[in-house]
C-alpha positions, 0 to 999 in steps of 0.5 A: 448875084448878091455878093458881099465880102467882110472886110476884116477878121472880124465878123461883127461887121459882117453880121451887122448886115441882118440887124433889124434897125438897119434894114433898108426901107422908104424912110432911109431912101434904100441905104440901110445895111441890111439889103435883104430885110430880113427880121430876126428879134433871137438874132438881134439880142445876140447881135447888141450881146456880142457888141458889148462882149468883151472875153474874146471866147464868149463873143465868139461864141455869140457871132458862130450862133449869129452865124448859124441862125442866118445860114439855119434862116436861109437868109444868106446862103453860102453858095460861091467861094473865090479862093485867091492863089498865092506863093511865096517861096520856102525861105521868105519869110513877109509880115501877112495881114488880115486888113490887106491883101496877102503881098501888101507887106512884102517889102518887110520880108526876108529870107531864113 
C-alpha cells in the first residue's frame, strides 16, 4: 500500500508529488518525489501557475484543478481514511495548529 500525507494545511507541496520534472528515474537514483512517474503537461502548467499566484482564492481554484486532474486520471486513488480520535472538555479552550498534533498547544489552554 502506498500512502503519503500532506504534512501541512497547504496542498501545494503535496501536489508537487505529481510534477513530471520530479519523476523518479535512474538519473536521479530513483529519488524523485514523483514516485508514480506520472506525467501530464496540463498539470505541470497549472502547478507552475499555482506556485506564483498570490490571490488565495485563485490559487485555491488552481490547486483544486490539480487535485481533480490527479484523481480523474486515476493517478492516485484515495481508498483509505485514517481519522484520529481526539477530545477536550466543553469548557477548555486550547489553540489548534495545522502544523502539529491536536494536543500540541494544550499547555496554553484555559478553562472558560
